[in-house]
N, CA, C and O atoms as a Tripos MOL2 file, in Angstrom:
@<TRIPOS>MOLECULE
protein
  136   135    34     0     0
PROTEIN
NO_CHARGES

@<TRIPOS>ATOM
      1 N           0.9750   -0.9860    0.1930 N.3       1 MET1
      2 CA         -0.1190   -0.3020   -0.2110 C.3       1 MET1
      3 C           1.1970    1.1140    0.0290 C.2       1 MET1
      4 O           1.4680    1.6950   -1.0220 O.2       1 MET1
      5 N           1.8830    1.5790    1.1950 N.am      2 GLY2
      6 CA          2.7850    2.3870    1.1810 C.3       2 GLY2
      7 C           2.4360    3.3800    1.8180 C.2       2 GLY2
      8 O           2.9030    3.6620    2.9220 O.2       2 GLY2
      9 N           1.4720    4.1240    1.1470 N.am      3 LEU3
     10 CA          0.6800    5.0270    2.2840 C.3       3 LEU3
     11 C          -0.1790    4.9670    2.7840 C.2       3 LEU3
     12 O          -1.0220    4.1290    2.4620 O.2       3 LEU3
     13 N          -0.3970    5.9590    3.9660 N.am      4 SER4
     14 CA         -1.2390    5.6950    5.3310 C.3       4 SER4
     15 C          -2.4990    6.2350    5.1180 C.2       4 SER4
     16 O          -2.5930    7.2410    4.4140 O.2       4 SER4
     17 N          -3.6850    5.6220    5.7150 N.am      5 LEU5
     18 CA         -4.3810    6.2650    5.7260 C.3       5 LEU5
     19 C          -4.7820    8.1700    5.7410 C.2       5 LEU5
     20 O          -5.5180    8.8790    5.0560 O.2       5 LEU5
     21 N          -3.8390    8.4250    6.9150 N.am      6 GLU6
     22 CA         -3.5120    9.9820    7.4240 C.3       6 GLU6
     23 C          -3.4380   10.7920    5.5700 C.2       6 GLU6
     24 O          -4.1010   11.5580    4.8710 O.2       6 GLU6
     25 N          -2.2810   10.0480    5.5090 N.am      7 SER7
     26 CA         -1.7580   10.8800    4.5000 C.3       7 SER7
     27 C          -2.8880   10.8340    2.9240 C.2       7 SER7
     28 O          -3.1350   11.6810    2.0670 O.2       7 SER7
     29 N          -3.3070    9.5190    3.1180 N.am      8 ARG8
     30 CA         -4.0200    9.4550    1.6640 C.3       8 ARG8
     31 C          -5.3230   10.4830    1.8210 C.2       8 ARG8
     32 O          -5.8030   10.9580    0.7920 O.2       8 ARG8
     33 N          -5.8870   10.8210    3.1130 N.am      9 PHE9
     34 CA         -6.7900   11.5960    3.2570 C.3       9 PHE9
     35 C          -5.9070   13.1450    3.4270 C.2       9 PHE9
     36 O          -6.4110   13.8190    2.5290 O.2       9 PHE9
     37 N          -5.1170   13.8060    3.9510 N.am     10 GLU10
     38 CA         -4.4690   14.5750    3.2020 C.3      10 GLU10
     39 C          -4.3990   14.8910    2.0050 C.2      10 GLU10
     40 O          -4.8080   15.9320    1.4910 O.2      10 GLU10
     41 N          -3.8480   13.9540    1.4800 N.am     11 ALA11
     42 CA         -4.2970   14.6460   -0.8380 C.3      11 ALA11
     43 C          -5.6820   14.5190   -1.1450 C.2      11 ALA11
     44 O          -6.0750   15.1570   -2.1210 O.2      11 ALA11
     45 N          -6.7150   13.6500   -0.3520 N.am     12 TYR12
     46 CA         -7.5820   14.1330   -0.5190 C.3      12 TYR12
     47 C          -7.9110   15.1610   -0.5240 C.2      12 TYR12
     48 O          -8.4630   15.5190   -1.5640 O.2      12 TYR12
     49 N          -7.7930   16.0240    0.4080 N.am     13 CYS13
     50 CA         -8.0200   17.3250    1.3550 C.3      13 CYS13
     51 C          -7.6470   18.2180    0.1730 C.2      13 CYS13
     52 O          -8.3770   19.0970   -0.2840 O.2      13 CYS13
     53 N          -6.4530   17.9020   -0.2630 N.am     14 ASP14
     54 CA         -5.9010   18.7330   -0.9200 C.3      14 ASP14
     55 C          -6.4790   19.0810   -1.9910 C.2      14 ASP14
     56 O          -6.7390   20.2560   -2.2500 O.2      14 ASP14
     57 N          -6.8300   17.8140   -2.9650 N.am     15 GLU15
     58 CA         -7.6140   17.8070   -4.2800 C.3      15 GLU15
     59 C          -8.8450   18.4900   -4.1700 C.2      15 GLU15
     60 O          -9.3380   19.0120   -5.1690 O.2      15 GLU15
     61 N          -9.6420   18.5680   -2.5730 N.am     16 LEU16
     62 CA        -10.9300   19.1400   -2.4990 C.3      16 LEU16
     63 C         -10.8130   20.5860   -2.6080 C.2      16 LEU16
     64 O         -11.5510   21.3260   -3.2580 O.2      16 LEU16
     65 N          -9.6750   20.9520   -1.8100 N.am     17 VAL17
     66 CA         -9.9240   22.4570   -1.5370 C.3      17 VAL17
     67 C          -9.4860   23.2740   -3.2150 C.2      17 VAL17
     68 O          -9.8190   24.3780   -3.6440 O.2      17 VAL17
     69 N          -8.7340   22.3240   -3.7660 N.am     18 LYS18
     70 CA         -7.8510   22.7740   -4.9260 C.3      18 LYS18
     71 C          -9.1330   22.8330   -5.4620 C.2      18 LYS18
     72 O          -9.3270   23.9890   -5.8370 O.2      18 LYS18
     73 N         -10.2710   21.9980   -5.7100 N.am     19 ALA19
     74 CA        -11.1460   22.2260   -6.6240 C.3      19 ALA19
     75 C         -12.3170   23.2940   -5.9230 C.2      19 ALA19
     76 O         -13.1220   23.8960   -6.6340 O.2      19 ALA19
     77 N         -12.2940   23.3900   -4.8870 N.am     20 LEU20
     78 CA        -12.6830   24.5020   -4.5010 C.3      20 LEU20
     79 C         -12.7500   26.0940   -4.8440 C.2      20 LEU20
     80 O         -13.6750   26.8980   -4.9530 O.2      20 LEU20
     81 N         -11.1980   26.1740   -4.9740 N.am     21 SER21
     82 CA        -10.6610   27.0940   -5.7850 C.3      21 SER21
     83 C         -10.6930   28.4830   -4.9800 C.2      21 SER21
     84 O         -10.4660   29.5540   -5.5440 O.2      21 SER21
     85 N         -11.0130   28.3660   -3.5320 N.am     22 HIS22
     86 CA        -11.1340   29.8020   -3.0530 C.3      22 HIS22
     87 C         -10.2640   29.5900   -1.5640 C.2      22 HIS22
     88 O         -10.4260   29.0350   -0.4770 O.2      22 HIS22
     89 N          -9.1730   30.4690   -2.3280 N.am     23 ALA23
     90 CA         -8.4950   30.4890   -0.8290 C.3      23 ALA23
     91 C          -8.9150   30.3420    0.3570 C.2      23 ALA23
     92 O          -8.6180   29.4460    1.1480 O.2      23 ALA23
     93 N          -9.9530   31.6470    0.5720 N.am     24 ASP24
     94 CA        -10.2670   31.6270    1.6540 C.3      24 ASP24
     95 C         -11.5730   30.8340    2.6860 C.2      24 ASP24
     96 O         -12.0170   31.1880    3.7780 O.2      24 ASP24
     97 N         -11.9350   29.6160    1.7910 N.am     25 ARG25
     98 CA        -12.2360   28.7190    1.7490 C.3      25 ARG25
     99 C         -11.8580   27.0900    2.1590 C.2      25 ARG25
    100 O         -12.5050   26.0950    2.4840 O.2      25 ARG25
    101 N         -10.4580   27.4230    1.9480 N.am     26 SER26
    102 CA         -9.1740   26.3830    2.0860 C.3      26 SER26
    103 C          -9.3430   26.2230    3.7850 C.2      26 SER26
    104 O          -9.9670   25.1700    3.9180 O.2      26 SER26
    105 N          -9.3020   26.3090    3.9890 N.am     27 GLN27
    106 CA         -8.8750   26.4400    6.0270 C.3      27 GLN27
    107 C         -10.2310   26.1530    6.3500 C.2      27 GLN27
    108 O         -10.0920   25.4000    7.3140 O.2      27 GLN27
    109 N         -11.2430   26.2540    6.1910 N.am     28 PRO28
    110 CA        -12.8060   26.0670    6.9260 C.3      28 PRO28
    111 C         -12.8080   24.9430    6.1360 C.2      28 PRO28
    112 O         -13.5020   24.3680    6.9750 O.2      28 PRO28
    113 N         -12.6570   24.0550    5.2370 N.am     29 ALA29
    114 CA        -13.0150   23.4080    4.2080 C.3      29 ALA29
    115 C         -11.8330   22.2300    4.6780 C.2      29 ALA29
    116 O         -12.1350   21.0380    4.7360 O.2      29 ALA29
    117 N         -10.7770   22.6150    4.9250 N.am     30 ARG30
    118 CA        -10.3320   21.3530    6.0050 C.3      30 ARG30
    119 C         -10.8110   20.7680    7.1920 C.2      30 ARG30
    120 O         -11.1000   19.6080    7.4850 O.2      30 ARG30
    121 N         -10.8420   22.4110    8.1390 N.am     31 TRP31
    122 CA        -11.4020   22.0580    9.8900 C.3      31 TRP31
    123 C         -13.1210   21.4080    9.4250 C.2      31 TRP31
    124 O         -13.9000   20.9820   10.2770 O.2      31 TRP31
    125 N         -13.2920   21.4370    8.6290 N.am     32 TYR32
    126 CA        -14.8740   20.6260    8.1020 C.3      32 TYR32
    127 C         -14.7840   19.0530    7.7580 C.2      32 TYR32
    128 O         -15.6990   18.2350    7.8510 O.2      32 TYR32
    129 N         -13.9020   18.9050    7.4790 N.am     33 LEU33
    130 CA        -13.4080   17.9370    7.0790 C.3      33 LEU33
    131 C         -12.7720   16.5510    7.8540 C.2      33 LEU33
    132 O         -12.7550   15.3370    7.6540 O.2      33 LEU33
    133 N         -12.3100   17.4290    8.7720 N.am     34 LYS34
    134 CA        -11.4780   16.6460    9.4200 C.3      34 LYS34
    135 C         -12.3880   16.5790   11.0980 C.2      34 LYS34
    136 O         -11.9200   15.9210   12.0270 O.2      34 LYS34
@<TRIPOS>BOND
     1     1     2 1
     2     2     3 1
     3     3     4 2
     4     3     5 am
     5     5     6 1
     6     6     7 1
     7     7     8 2
     8     7     9 am
     9     9    10 1
    10    10    11 1
    11    11    12 2
    12    11    13 am
    13    13    14 1
    14    14    15 1
    15    15    16 2
    16    15    17 am
    17    17    18 1
    18    18    19 1
    19    19    20 2
    20    19    21 am
    21    21    22 1
    22    22    23 1
    23    23    24 2
    24    23    25 am
    25    25    26 1
    26    26    27 1
    27    27    28 2
    28    27    29 am
    29    29    30 1
    30    30    31 1
    31    31    32 2
    32    31    33 am
    33    33    34 1
    34    34    35 1
    35    35    36 2
    36    35    37 am
    37    37    38 1
    38    38    39 1
    39    39    40 2
    40    39    41 am
    41    41    42 1
    42    42    43 1
    43    43    44 2
    44    43    45 am
    45    45    46 1
    46    46    47 1
    47    47    48 2
    48    47    49 am
    49    49    50 1
    50    50    51 1
    51    51    52 2
    52    51    53 am
    53    53    54 1
    54    54    55 1
    55    55    56 2
    56    55    57 am
    57    57    58 1
    58    58    59 1
    59    59    60 2
    60    59    61 am
    61    61    62 1
    62    62    63 1
    63    63    64 2
    64    63    65 am
    65    65    66 1
    66    66    67 1
    67    67    68 2
    68    67    69 am
    69    69    70 1
    70    70    71 1
    71    71    72 2
    72    71    73 am
    73    73    74 1
    74    74    75 1
    75    75    76 2
    76    75    77 am
    77    77    78 1
    78    78    79 1
    79    79    80 2
    80    79    81 am
    81    81    82 1
    82    82    83 1
    83    83    84 2
    84    83    85 am
    85    85    86 1
    86    86    87 1
    87    87    88 2
    88    87    89 am
    89    89    90 1
    90    90    91 1
    91    91    92 2
    92    91    93 am
    93    93    94 1
    94    94    95 1
    95    95    96 2
    96    95    97 am
    97    97    98 1
    98    98    99 1
    99    99   100 2
   100    99   101 am
   101   101   102 1
   102   102   103 1
   103   103   104 2
   104   103   105 am
   105   105   106 1
   106   106   107 1
   107   107   108 2
   108   107   109 am
   109   109   110 1
   110   110   111 1
   111   111   112 2
   112   111   113 am
   113   113   114 1
   114   114   115 1
   115   115   116 2
   116   115   117 am
   117   117   118 1
   118   118   119 1
   119   119   120 2
   120   119   121 am
   121   121   122 1
   122   122   123 1
   123   123   124 2
   124   123   125 am
   125   125   126 1
   126   126   127 1
   127   127   128 2
   128   127   129 am
   129   129   130 1
   130   130   131 1
   131   131   132 2
   132   131   133 am
   133   133   134 1
   134   134   135 1
   135   135   136 2
@<TRIPOS>SUBSTRUCTURE
     1 MET1         2 RESIDUE 1 A MET
     2 GLY2         6 RESIDUE 1 A GLY
     3 LEU3        10 RESIDUE 1 A LEU
     4 SER4        14 RESIDUE 1 A SER
     5 LEU5        18 RESIDUE 1 A LEU
     6 GLU6        22 RESIDUE 1 A GLU
     7 SER7        26 RESIDUE 1 A SER
     8 ARG8        30 RESIDUE 1 A ARG
     9 PHE9        34 RESIDUE 1 A PHE
    10 GLU10       38 RESIDUE 1 A GLU
    11 ALA11       42 RESIDUE 1 A ALA
    12 TYR12       46 RESIDUE 1 A TYR
    13 CYS13       50 RESIDUE 1 A CYS
    14 ASP14       54 RESIDUE 1 A ASP
    15 GLU15       58 RESIDUE 1 A GLU
    16 LEU16       62 RESIDUE 1 A LEU
    17 VAL17       66 RESIDUE 1 A VAL
    18 LYS18       70 RESIDUE 1 A LYS
    19 ALA19       74 RESIDUE 1 A ALA
    20 LEU20       78 RESIDUE 1 A LEU
    21 SER21       82 RESIDUE 1 A SER
    22 HIS22       86 RESIDUE 1 A HIS
    23 ALA23       90 RESIDUE 1 A ALA
    24 ASP24       94 RESIDUE 1 A ASP
    25 ARG25       98 RESIDUE 1 A ARG
    26 SER26      102 RESIDUE 1 A SER
    27 GLN27      106 RESIDUE 1 A GLN
    28 PRO28      110 RESIDUE 1 A PRO
    29 ALA29      114 RESIDUE 1 A ALA
    30 ARG30      118 RESIDUE 1 A ARG
    31 TRP31      122 RESIDUE 1 A TRP
    32 TYR32      126 RESIDUE 1 A TYR
    33 LEU33      130 RESIDUE 1 A LEU
    34 LYS34      134 RESIDUE 1 A LYS
């Protein structure tokens, strides 16, 4: 497998935040997902 669940989740969050493409919403989105 290689990647831990945590690191895969971080990568997923990064992609989701990029999809939102609003810098002001990136941190609240991360808080919501965690």
